[in-house]
N, CA, C and O of each residue as an XYZ file, in Angstrom:
456
protein
N     -12.125     -1.919     46.415
C     -12.620     -0.940     45.469
C     -11.470     -0.647     44.461
O     -10.291     -0.545     44.801
N     -11.936     -0.520     43.167
C     -10.954     -0.227     42.086
C     -10.857      1.267     41.917
O     -11.880      1.951     41.885
N      -9.690      1.774     41.810
C      -9.466      3.203     41.462
C      -9.121      3.346     40.026
O      -8.098      2.819     39.588
N      -9.887      3.999     39.304
C      -9.572      4.265     37.822
C      -8.613      5.467     37.730
O      -8.882      6.509     38.327
N      -7.529      5.340     37.010
C      -6.586      6.391     36.987
C      -7.132      7.697     36.376
O      -8.061      7.687     35.569
N      -6.529      8.799     36.784
C      -6.959     10.066     36.197
C      -6.552     10.100     34.707
O      -5.730      9.301     34.260
N      -7.154     11.056     33.942
C      -6.796     11.112     32.535
C      -5.281     11.304     32.390
O      -4.654     10.630     31.573
N      -4.696     12.198     33.160
C      -3.254     12.430     33.090
C      -2.481     11.127     33.266
O      -1.592     10.813     32.473
N      -2.828     10.361     34.323
C      -2.178      9.090     34.578
C      -2.324      8.051     33.468
O      -1.402      7.322     33.102
N      -3.641      8.044     32.931
C      -3.930      7.115     31.889
C      -3.158      7.369     30.619
O      -2.912      6.466     29.820
N      -2.768      8.665     30.447
C      -1.999      8.965     29.207
C      -0.531      8.540     29.313
O       0.144      8.409     28.292
N      -0.023      8.320     30.546
C       1.386      7.978     30.668
C       1.586      6.556     31.186
O       2.734      6.113     31.201
N       0.634      5.847     31.586
C       0.825      4.539     32.128
C       1.335      3.626     30.970
O       0.809      3.639     29.857
N       2.374      2.846     31.298
C       2.902      1.995     30.271
C       1.926      0.766     30.053
O       1.387      0.223     31.017
N       1.725      0.360     28.787
C       0.829     -0.662     28.378
C       1.642     -1.841     27.930
O       2.823     -1.697     27.613
N       1.037     -3.001     27.896
C       1.661     -4.210     27.362
C       1.239     -4.454     25.942
O       0.036     -4.418     25.683
N       2.106     -4.695     25.009
C       1.632     -5.100     23.614
C       0.751     -6.286     23.672
O       1.037     -7.281     24.337
N      -0.388     -6.159     22.926
C      -1.340     -7.299     22.837
C      -1.540     -7.899     21.415
O      -2.372     -8.778     21.190
N      -0.748     -7.383     20.506
C      -0.802     -7.903     19.143
C      -1.782     -7.193     18.266
O      -2.381     -6.176     18.615
N      -1.921     -7.820     17.034
C      -2.820     -7.275     15.991
C      -4.272     -7.353     16.430
O      -4.689     -8.295     17.104
N      -5.010     -6.363     16.041
C      -6.503     -6.397     16.368
C      -7.173     -7.426     15.536
O      -7.180     -7.312     14.311
N      -7.738     -8.429     16.143
C      -8.461     -9.504     15.412
C      -9.570     -8.946     14.553
O     -10.255     -8.014     14.974
N      -9.760     -9.452     13.430
C     -10.886     -9.073     12.517
C     -10.690     -7.799     11.772
O     -11.594     -7.365     11.059
N      -9.494     -7.148     11.908
C      -9.274     -5.890     11.168
C      -9.329     -6.076      9.701
O      -8.774     -7.040      9.174
N     -10.004     -5.152      8.998
C     -10.084     -5.248      7.498
C      -9.580     -3.947      6.853
O      -9.777     -3.691      5.665
N      -8.915     -3.136      7.703
C      -8.380     -1.950      7.145
C      -7.139     -1.532      8.031
O      -7.211     -1.537      9.260
N      -6.045     -1.185      7.370
C      -4.845     -0.871      8.123
C      -4.243     -2.055      8.754
O      -4.570     -3.188      8.401
N      -3.329     -1.820      9.724
C      -2.701     -2.924     10.423
C      -2.670     -2.536     11.878
O      -1.601     -2.276     12.430
N      -3.878     -2.492     12.534
C      -4.030     -1.989     13.926
C      -3.313     -2.941     14.871
O      -3.481     -4.159     14.812
N      -2.504     -2.343     15.746
C      -1.880     -3.110     16.826
C      -2.343     -2.563     18.164
O      -2.418     -1.353     18.381
N      -2.654     -3.508     19.062
C      -3.170     -3.061     20.351
C      -2.201     -3.273     21.516
O      -1.286     -4.094     21.461
N      -2.436     -2.523     22.530
C      -1.714     -2.613     23.837
C      -2.786     -2.431     24.881
O      -3.822     -1.803     24.667
N      -2.478     -3.024     26.041
C      -3.449     -2.938     27.198
C      -2.788     -2.959     28.564
O      -1.692     -3.505     28.698
N      -3.410     -2.388     29.577
C      -3.101     -2.540     30.899
C      -4.352     -2.820     31.713
O      -5.200     -1.942     31.872
N      -4.470     -4.002     32.216
C      -5.599     -4.382     33.009
C      -5.452     -3.796     34.443
O      -4.418     -3.977     35.087
N      -6.463     -3.119     34.910
C      -6.413     -2.467     36.222
C      -7.170     -3.334     37.255
O      -6.796     -3.428     38.424
N      -8.285     -3.978     36.739
C      -9.023     -4.759     37.669
C      -9.916     -5.718     36.866
O     -10.441     -5.350     35.816
N     -10.082     -6.938     37.365
C     -10.944     -7.914     36.687
C     -11.556     -8.830     37.763
O     -10.852     -9.350     38.627
N     -12.858     -9.008     37.688
C     -13.495     -9.950     38.547
C     -15.020     -9.633     38.659
O     -15.477     -8.517     38.417
N     -15.747    -10.675     39.035
C     -17.206    -10.496     39.139
C     -17.920     -9.979     37.868
O     -18.938     -9.289     37.917
N     -17.317    -10.358     36.744
C     -17.943     -9.906     35.457
C     -17.615     -8.498     35.025
O     -18.177     -8.002     34.048
N     -16.691     -7.828     35.752
C     -16.339     -6.416     35.397
C     -14.854     -6.398     35.115
O     -14.063     -6.877     35.928
N     -14.463     -5.854     33.979
C     -13.077     -5.605     33.648
C     -12.897     -4.120     33.511
O     -13.739     -3.420     32.948
N     -11.771     -3.643     34.043
C     -11.379     -2.233     33.986
C      -9.976     -2.126     33.425
O      -9.111     -2.890     33.852
N      -9.702     -1.251     32.519
C      -8.292     -1.163     32.028
C      -8.098     -0.011     31.123
O      -8.987      0.811     30.898
N      -6.876      0.031     30.593
C      -6.522      1.046     29.592
C      -6.098      0.289     28.317
O      -5.292     -0.641     28.344
N      -6.670      0.728     27.245
C      -6.416      0.078     25.875
C      -5.969      1.164     24.878
O      -6.424      2.308     24.883
N      -5.042      0.705     24.025
C      -4.611      1.667     22.989
C      -4.518      0.817     21.625
O      -4.216     -0.376     21.601
N      -4.800      1.550     20.563
C      -4.690      0.921     19.235
C      -4.261      1.866     18.158
O      -4.728      3.003     18.091
N      -3.348      1.389     17.288
C      -2.839      2.122     16.190
C      -3.931      2.204     15.123
O      -4.922      1.480     15.210
N      -3.770      3.087     14.098
C      -4.783      3.236     13.038
C      -5.200      1.940     12.346
O      -4.383      1.056     12.090
N      -6.458      1.859     12.062
C      -7.048      0.757     11.342
C      -8.591      0.694     11.640
O      -9.169      1.514     12.354
N      -9.189     -0.363     11.020
C     -10.647     -0.466     11.214
C     -11.089     -1.912     11.262
O     -10.411     -2.821     10.783
N     -12.250     -2.085     11.857
C     -12.771     -3.499     11.983
C     -14.226     -3.404     12.280
O     -14.652     -2.426     12.896
N     -15.047     -4.396     11.866
C     -16.441     -4.515     12.241
C     -16.606     -5.229     13.518
O     -15.725     -5.999     13.900
N     -17.740     -5.014     14.246
C     -18.146     -5.735     15.461
C     -19.556     -6.204     15.162
O     -20.404     -5.418     14.740
N     -19.814     -7.531     15.390
C     -21.129     -8.043     15.220
C     -21.655     -8.532     16.559
O     -20.973     -9.335     17.195
N     -22.782     -8.119     17.018
C     -23.419     -8.593     18.201
C     -22.509     -8.677     19.436
O     -22.227     -9.748     19.972
N     -22.079     -7.510     19.843
C     -21.183     -7.447     20.982
C     -21.685     -8.271     22.186
O     -22.858     -8.218     22.553
N     -20.737     -9.043     22.792
C     -21.173     -9.990     23.809
C     -21.269     -9.383     25.192
O     -21.651    -10.084     26.130
N     -20.939     -8.104     25.365
C     -20.943     -7.478     26.660
C     -21.177     -6.001     26.478
O     -21.263     -5.517     25.350
N     -21.282     -5.267     27.591
C     -21.367     -3.825     27.536
C     -20.120     -3.134     27.869
O     -19.465     -3.548     28.825
N     -19.707     -2.102     27.171
C     -18.496     -1.331     27.476
C     -18.879      0.100     27.597
O     -19.651      0.624     26.794
N     -18.344      0.732     28.594
C     -18.318      2.214     28.700
C     -16.861      2.613     28.724
O     -16.085      2.066     29.507
N     -16.466      3.569     27.870
C     -15.121      4.035     27.789
C     -15.057      5.528     27.687
O     -16.005      6.189     27.262
N     -13.892      6.061     28.095
C     -13.590      7.496     27.936
C     -12.268      7.538     27.118
O     -11.257      6.916     27.444
N     -12.375      8.317     26.047
C     -11.170      8.421     25.173
C     -10.204      9.396     25.847
O     -10.576     10.487     26.279
N      -8.979      8.964     25.914
C      -7.856      9.752     26.552
C      -7.144     10.482     25.556
O      -6.855     11.660     25.769
N      -6.808      9.879     24.426
C      -6.064     10.568     23.302
C      -6.316      9.841     22.024
O      -6.807      8.712     22.022
N      -5.981     10.483     20.931
C      -6.171      9.978     19.605
C      -7.500     10.339     19.024
O      -8.242     11.159     19.566
N      -7.805      9.683     17.857
C      -9.069      9.999     17.155
C      -9.531      8.810     16.315
O      -8.770      7.924     15.924
N     -10.800      8.863     16.080
C     -11.441      7.836     15.165
C     -12.912      8.100     15.134
O     -13.405      9.138     15.576
N     -13.580      7.147     14.610
C     -15.006      7.151     14.393
C     -15.598      5.741     14.706
O     -15.062      4.717     14.280
N     -16.720      5.735     15.464
C     -17.462      4.517     15.669
C     -18.735      4.738     14.863
O     -19.359      5.794     14.969
N     -19.128      3.752     14.056
C     -20.303      3.812     13.274
C     -21.245      2.680     13.654
O     -20.878      1.508     13.569
N     -22.450      3.021     14.070
C     -23.427      2.093     14.496
C     -23.982      1.405     13.243
O     -23.835      1.917     12.133
N     -24.609      0.261     13.424
C     -25.164     -0.569     12.268
C     -26.092      0.251     11.475
O     -26.201      0.051     10.266
N     -26.804      1.212     12.114
C     -27.783      2.044     11.381
C     -27.167      3.221     10.638
O     -27.858      4.026     10.012
N     -25.770      3.295     10.735
C     -25.089      4.348      9.951
C     -24.785      5.557     10.826
O     -24.091      6.439     10.322
N     -25.214      5.703     12.060
C     -24.901      6.778     12.884
C     -23.475      6.743     13.210
O     -22.965      5.713     13.651
N     -22.758      7.891     13.001
C     -21.318      8.032     13.221
C     -21.074      8.918     14.434
O     -21.701      9.961     14.621
N     -20.117      8.443     15.263
C     -19.749      9.156     16.448
C     -18.195      9.450     16.414
O     -17.399      8.513     16.351
N     -17.798     10.698     16.456
C     -16.424     11.058     16.410
C     -15.796     10.738     17.764
O     -16.421     10.984     18.795
N     -14.592     10.202     17.790
C     -13.889      9.848     18.980
C     -12.730     10.768     19.071
O     -11.949     10.899     18.128
N     -12.597     11.449     20.261
C     -11.478     12.293     20.533
C     -11.329     12.386     22.030
O     -12.203     11.929     22.767
N     -10.245     12.964     22.494
C     -10.034     13.075     23.943
C     -11.235     13.712     24.615
O     -11.706     14.769     24.196
N     -11.727     13.063     25.659
C     -12.853     13.531     26.405
C     -14.248     12.880     26.007
O     -15.216     12.984     26.760
N     -14.311     12.217     24.815
C     -15.488     11.489     24.395
C     -15.770     10.356     25.340
O     -14.853      9.602     25.666
N     -16.976     10.198     25.793
C     -17.470      9.076     26.560
C     -18.392      8.249     25.652
O     -19.276      8.806     24.999
N     -18.202      6.990     25.609
C     -18.921      6.124     24.672
C     -19.434      4.916     25.400
O     -18.705      4.288     26.168
N     -20.697      4.580     25.165
C     -21.319      3.324     25.669
C     -21.692      2.493     24.496
O     -22.393      2.938     23.587
N     -21.202      1.233     24.521
C     -21.558      0.229     23.513
C     -22.251     -0.968     24.255
O     -21.605     -1.768     24.931
N     -23.613     -1.037     24.083
C     -24.328     -2.042     24.830
C     -24.168     -3.432     24.274
O     -23.824     -3.624     23.108
N     -24.429     -4.413     25.145
C     -24.496     -5.749     24.737
C     -25.379     -5.911     23.525
O     -26.486     -5.373     23.507
N     -24.939     -6.626     22.517
C     -25.682     -6.761     21.276
C     -25.371     -5.768     20.211
O     -25.828     -5.911     19.077
N     -24.616     -4.776     20.535
C     -24.276     -3.656     19.572
C     -23.489     -4.279     18.380
O     -22.643     -5.159     18.537
N     -23.828     -3.766     17.211
C     -23.130     -4.043     15.999
C     -22.710     -2.764     15.297
O     -23.475     -1.799     15.274
N     -21.562     -2.732     14.747
C     -21.113     -1.476     14.065
C     -19.638     -1.636     13.661
O     -19.192     -2.740     13.351
N     -18.903     -0.545     13.667
C     -17.545     -0.522     13.153
C     -16.741      0.569     13.858
O     -17.226      1.676     14.092
N     -15.478      0.215     14.194
C     -14.487      1.050     14.629
C     -13.537      1.424     13.520
O     -13.125      0.553     12.754
N     -13.177      2.666     13.405
C     -12.166      3.184     12.400
C     -11.293      4.224     13.206
O     -11.724      5.330     13.531
N     -10.045      3.771     13.493
C      -9.159      4.636     14.267
C      -8.251      5.317     13.210
O      -7.676      4.687     12.322
N      -8.173      6.671     13.385
C      -7.386      7.500     12.401
C      -6.031      7.932     13.008
O      -5.061      8.085     12.266
N      -5.947      8.124     14.287
C      -4.671      8.280     14.951
C      -4.678      7.533     16.248
O      -5.704      7.443     16.923
N      -3.498      6.979     16.611
C      -3.448      6.057     17.753
C      -4.331      6.503     18.894
O      -4.158      7.599     19.428
N      -5.251      5.684     19.263
C      -6.281      5.992     20.262
C      -6.042      5.217     21.578
O      -5.703      4.034     21.600
N      -6.237      5.947     22.621
C      -6.118      5.317     23.985
C      -7.442      5.623     24.683
O      -8.001      6.714     24.572
N      -7.906      4.630     25.393
C      -9.093      4.774     26.256
C      -9.016      4.026     27.559
O      -8.349      2.996     27.664
N      -9.692      4.544     28.538
C     -10.000      3.855     29.782
C     -11.346      3.230     29.651
O     -12.327      3.899     29.326
N     -11.405      1.864     29.919
C     -12.675      1.127     29.665
C     -13.156      0.422     30.958
O     -12.407      0.064     31.867
N     -14.453      0.274     30.927
C     -15.069     -0.655     31.912
C     -15.998     -1.525     31.127
O     -16.901     -1.019     30.461
N     -15.801     -2.863     31.184
C     -16.618     -3.847     30.455
C     -17.349     -4.673     31.467
O     -16.777     -5.179     32.432
N     -18.649     -4.798     31.217
C     -19.543     -5.564     32.147
C     -20.125     -6.670     31.299
O     -20.708     -6.442     30.240
N     -19.932     -7.957     31.839
C     -20.362     -9.176     31.117
C     -21.825     -9.246     31.151
O     -22.411    -10.184     30.609
């Protein structure tokens, strides 16, 4: 069984630099990550990104995440905007298209299901 860290722990766990966010068209977002568990088509981890923005087309998997710190906006393809801040829980289903715009370094705990 995988134990997902508490919010307090997720805020302080050290992450590994993962480089520039591919596809970014605004800012210079840099990502960091800590994988907690991976297998059977399910990935669990902590992800962080500095300010910037990028589009997503036809997401290949489903993600559920909880924002730990930072802020930003996710905009669905239909124009619906969702503010991201500590405590926000977000589900992005397989096939989702839209945009991420991070305004202050954002950290999230995620579960991705293939």
